[in-house]
Residue frames relative to the residue before (quaternion, step in Angstrom):
aa qw qx qy qz dx dy dz
M 1.0000 0.0000 0.0000 0.0000 0.00 0.00 0.00
K 0.2698 -0.7682 0.5676 0.1224 3.60 -0.74 1.13
K 0.0016 0.8192 -0.5716 0.0469 3.52 -0.85 1.12
V 0.0475 -0.7939 0.6062 0.0103 3.53 -1.17 0.64
I 0.1531 -0.7332 0.6545 0.1033 3.51 -1.26 0.73
I 0.1491 -0.7753 0.6131 0.0293 3.52 -0.77 1.24
Y 0.0538 0.8413 -0.5300 0.0915 3.64 -0.64 0.96
H 0.2297 -0.6954 0.6628 0.1560 3.41 -1.39 0.47
S 0.0804 0.7966 -0.5950 0.0706 3.57 -0.71 0.89
K 0.2474 -0.7914 0.5491 0.1049 3.49 -0.79 1.14
H 0.8264 0.1510 -0.1007 0.5331 3.60 0.86 -0.72
G 0.7105 -0.5340 0.2284 0.3974 3.65 1.23 0.33
S 0.5371 0.6269 -0.4250 0.3712 3.69 1.08 -0.28
T 0.6880 0.4537 -0.3022 0.4791 3.57 0.89 -0.93
K 0.6164 0.5278 -0.3707 0.4518 3.65 0.93 -0.65
A 0.6272 0.5406 -0.3510 0.4373 3.57 0.94 -0.83
Y 0.6542 0.5278 -0.2924 0.4560 3.55 0.99 -1.04
A 0.6943 0.4931 -0.2867 0.4389 3.49 0.86 -1.04
E 0.6471 0.5154 -0.3206 0.4613 3.60 1.03 -0.67
W 0.6630 0.4759 -0.2994 0.4943 3.57 1.02 -0.91
L 0.6582 0.4924 -0.3343 0.4611 3.66 0.95 -0.60
A 0.6151 0.5186 -0.3602 0.4721 3.61 1.02 -0.67
E 0.6395 0.5340 -0.3177 0.4528 3.57 0.97 -0.81
A 0.7025 0.4921 -0.2610 0.4430 3.49 0.85 -1.10
I 0.7895 0.3497 -0.1977 0.4640 3.62 0.98 -0.63
G 0.4943 -0.6872 0.4087 0.3413 3.43 1.38 -0.10
G 0.4907 0.6576 -0.3820 0.4253 3.51 1.31 0.70
E 0.4476 -0.6492 0.5205 0.3276 3.46 -1.24 -0.35
S 0.2956 -0.7289 0.5926 0.1736 3.56 -1.22 0.69
V 0.0247 -0.8108 0.5836 -0.0385 3.53 -0.77 1.06
P 0.4035 -0.7190 0.5074 0.2506 3.64 -0.76 1.04
L 0.6463 -0.5573 0.3396 0.3956 3.55 -0.97 0.82
V 0.6495 0.5362 -0.3566 0.4042 3.70 0.82 -0.75
K 0.7209 0.3829 -0.2520 0.5199 3.55 1.09 -0.57
A 0.5891 0.6210 -0.3624 0.3688 3.65 1.10 -0.24
K 0.5261 0.6794 -0.4049 0.3125 3.52 1.20 -0.48
K 0.7142 0.4334 -0.2902 0.4667 3.60 1.09 -0.36
L 0.4959 0.6721 -0.4198 0.3551 3.57 1.28 -0.01
D 0.2932 -0.7002 0.6246 0.1835 3.45 -1.24 0.74
L 0.2706 -0.8085 0.5008 0.1493 3.56 -0.13 1.38
S 0.5442 0.6217 -0.4195 0.3760 3.64 1.01 -0.32
A 0.6115 0.5659 -0.3307 0.4433 3.57 1.31 -0.39
Y 0.6491 0.5117 -0.2994 0.4767 3.63 1.34 -0.13
D 0.4001 -0.6750 0.5576 0.2711 3.56 -1.23 0.51
A 0.7936 0.1281 -0.0213 0.5944 3.56 1.06 -0.83
V 0.0474 -0.7899 0.6111 -0.0177 3.60 -0.93 0.99
A 0.0063 -0.7435 0.6667 0.0521 3.59 -1.11 0.73
F 0.2109 -0.7246 0.6485 0.0997 3.44 -1.24 0.84
G 0.0112 0.8221 -0.5691 0.0112 3.60 -1.02 0.76
C 0.1617 0.7837 -0.5934 0.0872 3.55 -1.05 0.62
R 0.6020 -0.5609 0.3961 0.4076 3.57 -1.14 0.18
Y 0.2873 -0.7162 0.6055 0.1946 3.53 -1.28 0.47
V 0.1432 0.7783 -0.5936 0.1465 3.48 -0.60 1.25
A 0.8560 -0.0863 -0.0213 0.5092 3.51 -0.78 1.19
G 0.7559 -0.3884 0.2371 0.4706 3.59 0.91 0.81
R 0.6837 0.5111 -0.3082 0.4200 3.56 1.12 -0.18
L 0.1796 -0.7737 0.6035 0.0693 3.49 -1.13 0.73
K 0.4139 -0.7789 0.4157 0.2218 3.67 -0.01 1.31
I 0.7639 0.4371 -0.1955 0.4326 3.53 0.84 -0.99
A 0.4167 0.7642 -0.4251 0.2482 3.61 1.33 -0.17
G 0.6314 0.5367 -0.3311 0.4513 3.58 1.06 -0.75
F 0.6410 0.5075 -0.3170 0.4807 3.58 0.94 -0.77
V 0.6622 0.4849 -0.3318 0.4651 3.61 0.89 -0.78
K 0.6305 0.5161 -0.3574 0.4565 3.67 0.91 -0.77
D 0.6859 0.5137 -0.2883 0.4272 3.57 0.93 -0.85
R 0.7284 0.3905 -0.2218 0.5174 3.53 1.21 -0.61
A 0.3177 0.7887 -0.4836 0.2076 3.62 1.20 0.00
P 0.6615 0.4974 -0.3516 0.4375 3.72 0.78 -0.70
Q 0.6552 0.4986 -0.3312 0.4608 3.62 1.09 -0.55
L 0.6861 0.5175 -0.3173 0.4010 3.57 1.11 -0.29
A 0.3556 0.7644 -0.4693 0.2628 3.63 1.22 -0.06
G 0.8425 0.1554 -0.1217 0.5013 3.57 -0.87 0.95
K 0.5903 0.5454 -0.3832 0.4552 3.61 1.17 0.18
R 0.4838 -0.5921 0.5498 0.3364 3.53 -1.43 0.29
V 0.0213 0.8249 -0.5561 0.0996 3.65 -0.31 1.25
A 0.0330 -0.7691 0.6383 -0.0086 3.48 -1.10 0.95
F 0.1624 -0.7361 0.6513 0.0867 3.51 -1.23 0.57
F 0.0193 -0.7977 0.6028 -0.0042 3.58 -0.84 1.11
A 0.1662 -0.7384 0.6484 0.0822 3.50 -1.05 0.79
V 0.1930 -0.7607 0.6154 0.0735 3.55 -1.16 0.79
G 0.2319 0.7876 -0.5379 0.1910 3.57 -0.82 1.13
I 0.4993 -0.6442 0.4889 0.3109 3.45 -1.32 0.02
T 0.4140 0.6708 -0.4965 0.3635 3.56 1.31 0.20
P 0.5580 -0.5879 0.4494 0.3755 3.69 -0.95 0.69
P 0.5220 -0.6905 0.4091 0.2888 3.64 -0.76 1.04
D 0.7157 0.4392 -0.2841 0.4627 3.52 1.03 -0.48
S 0.4046 0.7105 -0.4734 0.3276 3.55 1.37 0.13
P 0.4528 -0.6758 0.4990 0.2987 3.67 -0.94 0.79
D 0.5359 0.6223 -0.4281 0.3773 3.65 1.18 -0.28
V 0.5810 0.6016 -0.3814 0.3939 3.58 1.09 -0.66
S 0.7290 0.3683 -0.2663 0.5118 3.66 0.69 -1.01
K 0.5788 0.5499 -0.4111 0.4400 3.75 0.94 -0.46
G 0.6517 0.5120 -0.3230 0.4570 3.63 0.98 -0.74
Y 0.6638 0.4934 -0.2835 0.4854 3.52 0.98 -0.89
D 0.6766 0.4945 -0.3033 0.4536 3.57 0.91 -0.77
A 0.6306 0.5088 -0.2950 0.5064 3.54 1.15 -0.78
A 0.6875 0.5116 -0.3099 0.4119 3.70 0.81 -0.80
L 0.8035 0.1834 -0.0831 0.5601 3.66 0.99 -0.72
P 0.5090 -0.6377 0.4812 0.3204 3.58 -1.04 0.82
E 0.6511 -0.5641 0.3506 0.3674 3.51 -1.16 0.58
E 0.6407 0.5314 -0.3436 0.4347 3.59 1.06 -0.68
V 0.6376 0.4921 -0.3240 0.4964 3.57 1.23 -0.43
R 0.6524 0.5315 -0.2863 0.4582 3.55 0.95 -0.90
A 0.5723 0.6259 -0.3592 0.3896 3.60 1.13 -0.77
G 0.7619 0.4086 -0.1982 0.4619 3.56 1.03 -0.76
M 0.7359 0.3672 -0.2192 0.5250 3.48 1.29 0.20
R 0.3064 -0.7322 0.5662 0.2224 3.54 -1.30 0.25
F 0.3611 -0.7704 0.5040 0.1487 3.52 -1.06 0.93
F 0.0356 -0.7652 0.6424 0.0235 3.58 -1.08 0.76
F 0.1618 -0.7390 0.6432 0.1180 3.57 -1.14 0.67
L 0.1475 -0.7965 0.5858 0.0246 3.55 -0.84 1.13
P 0.5167 -0.6554 0.4547 0.3109 3.61 -0.98 0.78
G 0.2258 -0.8241 0.5136 0.0782 3.53 -0.90 1.02
R 0.4538 -0.6488 0.5354 0.2939 3.48 -1.34 -0.49
L 0.0809 -0.7497 0.6475 0.1105 3.53 -1.19 0.52
E 0.0121 0.7468 -0.6599 0.0813 3.50 -0.84 1.20
S 0.3332 -0.8010 0.4656 0.1750 3.45 -0.14 1.41
A 0.6248 0.5725 -0.3562 0.3937 3.61 1.03 -0.59
K 0.6516 0.5065 -0.2879 0.4857 3.52 1.32 -0.37
L 0.5971 0.6218 -0.3387 0.3769 3.58 1.25 -0.28
G 0.4819 -0.6293 0.5208 0.3171 3.49 -1.19 0.53
F 0.7347 -0.4272 0.2804 0.4462 3.66 -1.32 0.21
V 0.6957 0.4705 -0.3162 0.4412 3.62 0.68 -0.90
E 0.6333 0.5357 -0.3111 0.4638 3.58 0.98 -0.88
R 0.6427 0.5118 -0.3253 0.4682 3.60 0.97 -0.88
Q 0.6458 0.5299 -0.3249 0.4434 3.54 0.93 -0.90
M 0.6408 0.5192 -0.3252 0.4627 3.63 1.01 -0.92
I 0.6644 0.5150 -0.2948 0.4544 3.57 0.95 -0.89
K 0.6210 0.5382 -0.3108 0.4777 3.51 1.06 -0.83
M 0.6730 0.4629 -0.3125 0.4849 3.65 0.84 -0.89
A 0.7158 0.4307 -0.2834 0.4709 3.62 0.94 -0.67
K 0.3631 -0.7729 0.4526 0.2568 3.51 1.38 -0.04
A 0.3222 0.7470 -0.5103 0.2789 3.53 1.12 0.82
E 0.2885 -0.7323 0.5972 0.1542 3.54 -1.23 0.58
D 0.6662 -0.4777 0.4058 0.4040 3.52 -1.44 0.38
I 0.0927 0.7928 -0.5933 0.1039 3.57 -0.90 0.89
D 0.1019 -0.7836 0.6112 0.0436 3.56 -1.07 0.64
R 0.0583 0.8006 -0.5891 0.0922 3.66 -0.36 1.31
V 0.3214 0.7258 -0.5430 0.2739 3.61 1.24 0.20
D 0.0763 0.7905 -0.5961 0.1183 3.48 -0.94 1.10
R 0.4540 -0.7092 0.4794 0.2471 3.57 -0.55 1.21
A 0.6150 0.5693 -0.3422 0.4249 3.62 1.06 -0.69
A 0.6054 0.6020 -0.3570 0.3789 3.55 1.01 -0.68
I 0.6200 0.5447 -0.3697 0.4269 3.68 1.18 -0.24
G 0.3875 0.7595 -0.4728 0.2225 3.62 1.21 -0.19
P 0.6854 0.4729 -0.2967 0.4676 3.70 0.70 -0.99
L 0.6474 0.5057 -0.3009 0.4843 3.57 0.97 -0.79
V 0.6083 0.5087 -0.3408 0.5050 3.71 0.97 -0.74
D 0.6701 0.5120 -0.2998 0.4460 3.56 0.73 -0.98
F 0.6603 0.4877 -0.3018 0.4849 3.61 0.89 -0.98
L 0.7070 0.4831 -0.2805 0.4338 3.70 0.71 -0.90
N 0.6431 0.5193 -0.2663 0.4958 3.50 1.22 -0.76
G 0.2195 -0.8377 0.4639 0.1870 3.54 1.36 -0.50
C-alpha cells in the first residue's frame, strides 16, 4: 500500500507530525511546495496537513484542486493548532475551507500544536497579543495514533 503525507508547515509543528506519521505508516512526507508535481492517483492513502489559525487551513486550495485524484482512496486531513480540540471553531474552519463533496471522501483530525511567539511575524504577534495568548507546547507524537489507525485501515 503506497502512502503519502502532504503538508504545509510554517513553524515546524505540522512538519514534525507529518514526519512521525510517515514513519508510523511506512509512507513518505512531502512538503506542499514539492507536492505540486505528485500524481495522487498513484497512492492508496493520502493525508494532508497544515496549521489551523483563525479558521484558515493553508493547504485547502491544493486539496480542492486534487480532489478528482482522491476518488476511492483512504484520505485524511489534519490540522495543527492551539485552539482547544473540542472547540466548535475547529470543525467550522474545516467545513468552510473545503466543499462538502470534497470533505465527504475524507476524515478530519485535529492535532495539538505549539505557539512560540519568538518565531512569529509582526502581524501574528499582534494577533496573539490581542488574544492574550501565551507560549505553549502541546505537540505530542502520541496524538497521531488515531490518524495512523485510520490510514492503515
